[in-house]
C-alpha positions as CSV (number, residue, x, y, z in Angstrom):
1,M,0.1,0.0,-0.1
2,G,1.7,3.5,-1.0
3,P,1.8,6.4,1.4
4,R,-1.7,7.4,3.0
5,L,-0.8,10.9,3.5
6,T,0.8,13.6,1.5
7,L,2.4,16.7,2.7
8,Q,3.3,19.7,0.7
9,V,4.7,22.6,1.7
10,V,3.8,26.2,0.3
11,R,5.9,28.6,1.4
12,S,3.8,31.8,3.2
13,E,5.1,34.3,0.8
14,L,3.7,32.4,-2.5
15,N,0.1,31.7,-1.4
16,P,-2.3,33.3,-3.1
17,R,-5.0,32.0,-0.8
18,S,-3.4,32.9,2.9
19,A,-7.2,34.0,4.2
20,G,-6.9,31.0,6.5
21,A,-6.0,27.5,6.7
22,F,-8.1,24.3,6.1
23,T,-7.8,20.9,6.2
24,I,-9.7,18.5,4.0
25,A,-10.2,14.6,4.6
26,T,-11.9,11.7,4.7
27,V,-13.4,9.8,7.3
28,D,-15.6,6.8,7.0
29,G,-15.9,7.4,3.4
30,A,-17.0,11.0,3.5
31,D,-15.0,14.3,3.0
32,V,-15.0,16.7,6.0
33,A,-13.5,19.5,6.1
34,Y,-11.7,21.8,9.5
35,I,-11.6,25.6,8.9
36,E,-9.6,27.8,11.7
37,T,-11.0,31.1,11.5
38,A,-9.8,34.0,14.0
39,A,-12.5,33.0,16.7
40,Q,-12.9,29.2,16.5
41,G,-12.4,26.2,14.7
42,I,-15.2,24.4,11.9
43,V,-16.0,21.7,11.3
44,T,-17.6,20.9,8.4
45,S,-19.1,18.3,5.9
46,N,-21.6,20.5,3.3
47,R,-20.7,19.2,-0.1
48,E,-20.2,23.1,-1.2
49,E,-18.2,24.0,1.3
50,I,-16.1,20.7,0.6
51,A,-16.1,21.7,-3.3
52,A,-15.0,25.5,-2.7
53,L,-12.4,24.1,-0.4
54,T,-11.3,21.6,-3.2
55,A,-11.0,24.4,-5.7
56,A,-9.3,26.4,-2.9
57,W,-6.6,23.5,-2.0
58,E,-6.0,23.4,-6.3
59,A,-5.4,27.1,-6.7
60,I,-2.3,26.7,-3.2
61,R,-1.4,23.5,-4.8
62,T,0.0,24.6,-7.6
63,F,2.2,26.9,-5.5
64,A,3.7,23.9,-3.2
65,L,6.9,22.0,-3.3
66,S,7.0,18.5,-4.2
67,Q,6.5,16.4,-1.3
68,Q,10.8,16.0,-1.7
69,E,11.3,18.9,-2.0
70,S,8.8,19.8,1.4
71,L,10.6,17.6,3.0
72,D,13.6,18.0,2.4
73,L,12.8,21.8,3.8
74,I,11.5,20.3,6.4
75,R,14.2,18.8,7.4
76,K,16.3,21.7,7.3
77,V,14.2,24.0,9.2
78,I,14.7,21.6,11.8
79,E,18.4,21.3,11.2
80,E,19.0,24.8,11.7
81,K,16.6,26.2,14.1
82,W,15.8,23.1,16.4
83,T,19.3,21.3,17.1
């Protein structure tokens, strides 16, 4: 079985949609999203909201480093700042 998690870093200065953080996941076969706001976190399974977040993610992803580049950057930052 292949990896179940993909990690890609988007440098903050390149993010075209820096309005807020969100996570999209599949839980028990259904898509759900966690959206962070200034006041609270929101969990939603609303299909229209998931579709909007998925479209936002696809726009953001065009600016993301590849998974390997992302892992290399994370390792570099750990070495520089935490060791």
